[in-house]
C-alpha positions as CSV (number, residue, x, y, z in Angstrom):
1,X,-70.2,146.3,-165.7
2,X,-67.9,143.4,-166.5
3,X,-64.6,143.3,-164.6
4,X,-61.5,141.6,-166.0
5,X,-58.9,140.7,-163.4
6,X,-55.5,139.9,-164.8
7,X,-52.2,141.3,-166.0
8,X,-51.3,143.1,-169.2
9,X,-48.8,140.4,-170.2
10,X,-51.4,137.6,-170.0
11,X,-52.5,136.4,-173.4
12,X,-55.9,135.2,-172.2
13,X,-56.5,138.5,-170.5
14,X,-55.6,140.4,-173.7
15,X,-58.1,138.2,-175.6
16,X,-60.9,139.1,-173.1
17,X,-60.1,142.8,-173.4
18,X,-60.0,142.6,-177.2
19,X,-63.3,140.7,-177.4
20,X,-65.0,143.3,-175.3
21,X,-63.5,146.3,-177.2
22,X,-64.5,144.8,-180.5
23,X,-68.1,144.5,-179.3
24,X,-68.1,148.0,-177.7
25,X,-68.9,146.4,-174.3
26,X,-68.0,148.5,-171.3
27,X,-65.6,146.8,-168.9
28,X,-63.2,147.5,-166.0
29,X,-59.7,146.1,-166.1
30,X,-57.9,145.4,-162.8
31,X,-54.2,144.9,-163.3
32,X,-52.9,142.6,-160.6
33,X,-49.4,144.0,-160.9
34,X,-50.7,147.5,-160.1
35,X,-53.2,146.9,-157.3
36,X,-54.3,144.3,-154.8
37,X,-57.8,142.8,-154.8
38,X,-60.1,144.0,-152.0
39,X,-61.4,141.6,-149.3
40,X,-64.9,141.7,-151.0
41,X,-63.4,140.8,-154.4
42,X,-61.6,137.8,-152.9
43,X,-64.8,136.7,-151.1
44,X,-66.7,136.8,-154.3
45,X,-64.0,134.8,-156.1
46,X,-63.6,132.3,-153.3
47,X,-67.4,131.8,-153.1
48,X,-67.3,130.4,-156.7
49,X,-64.0,128.5,-156.7
50,X,-61.9,126.6,-154.2
51,X,-58.7,128.5,-153.6
52,X,-56.6,125.5,-154.8
53,X,-58.3,125.7,-158.2
54,X,-57.2,129.4,-158.6
55,X,-53.5,128.9,-158.3
56,X,-51.5,129.1,-161.5
57,X,-49.0,126.2,-161.2
58,X,-47.3,127.4,-164.4
59,X,-46.4,130.8,-162.9
60,X,-42.8,131.7,-162.3
61,X,-43.5,132.5,-158.7
62,X,-45.1,129.1,-158.1
63,X,-42.0,127.4,-159.5
64,X,-39.5,129.7,-157.9
65,X,-40.9,129.3,-154.4
66,X,-41.3,125.5,-154.9
67,X,-45.0,125.4,-154.0
68,X,-45.3,122.0,-155.6
69,X,-43.2,120.6,-152.8
70,X,-44.9,122.5,-150.0
71,X,-48.0,122.2,-147.9
72,X,-49.5,125.6,-147.9
73,X,-52.8,127.5,-147.4
74,X,-53.9,128.3,-151.0
75,X,-56.3,131.0,-149.9
76,X,-53.6,132.8,-147.8
77,X,-51.0,132.5,-150.5
78,X,-53.3,134.0,-153.2
79,X,-54.2,136.9,-151.0
80,X,-50.5,137.6,-150.2
81,X,-49.3,136.9,-153.8
82,X,-52.1,137.7,-156.1
83,X,-49.8,137.1,-159.1
84,X,-50.4,133.4,-158.4
85,X,-54.0,133.8,-159.6
86,X,-55.0,132.1,-162.8
87,X,-56.0,134.9,-165.2
88,X,-58.2,136.3,-166.4
89,X,-60.9,136.2,-163.8
90,X,-64.1,137.6,-165.2
91,X,-66.7,139.1,-162.9
92,X,-70.1,140.5,-163.4
93,X,-72.1,141.5,-160.3
94,X,-72.0,138.3,-158.2
95,X,-70.9,136.0,-161.0
96,X,-67.3,134.8,-161.5
97,X,-65.8,132.9,-164.4
98,X,-62.2,131.7,-164.4
99,X,-60.4,132.0,-167.7
100,X,-61.4,133.6,-171.0
101,X,-64.9,132.6,-172.2
102,X,-66.4,134.5,-175.0
103,X,-69.9,133.0,-174.7
104,X,-70.0,134.1,-171.0
105,X,-68.8,137.6,-171.8
106,X,-71.5,138.0,-174.5
107,X,-74.2,136.6,-172.3
108,X,-73.2,138.9,-169.4
109,X,-73.2,141.9,-171.7
110,X,-76.8,141.2,-172.8
111,X,-78.1,141.0,-169.2
């Protein structure tokens, strides 16, 4: 089953959900504002992407805390503040894709 990790307010996450609904593809939505990711979910994501690639530099929290002027451990900050994560994160078994990608979603649904 495809898992979409994001927030309800994220336009790209909404696109991914809409694309799956229109094609009657089963999915699980994980709202980052409602629950934290498990250690295994983080491991899976970090195995595919470097933590620094996952940080949304356009987010309000990133700008508010002044991360652009700080030296910080990206992995630790993401785990503590999962709202910094670029969304959506698409997962299927051990595969991870950052951002909305219709071709990937269709390919995964046919596997």
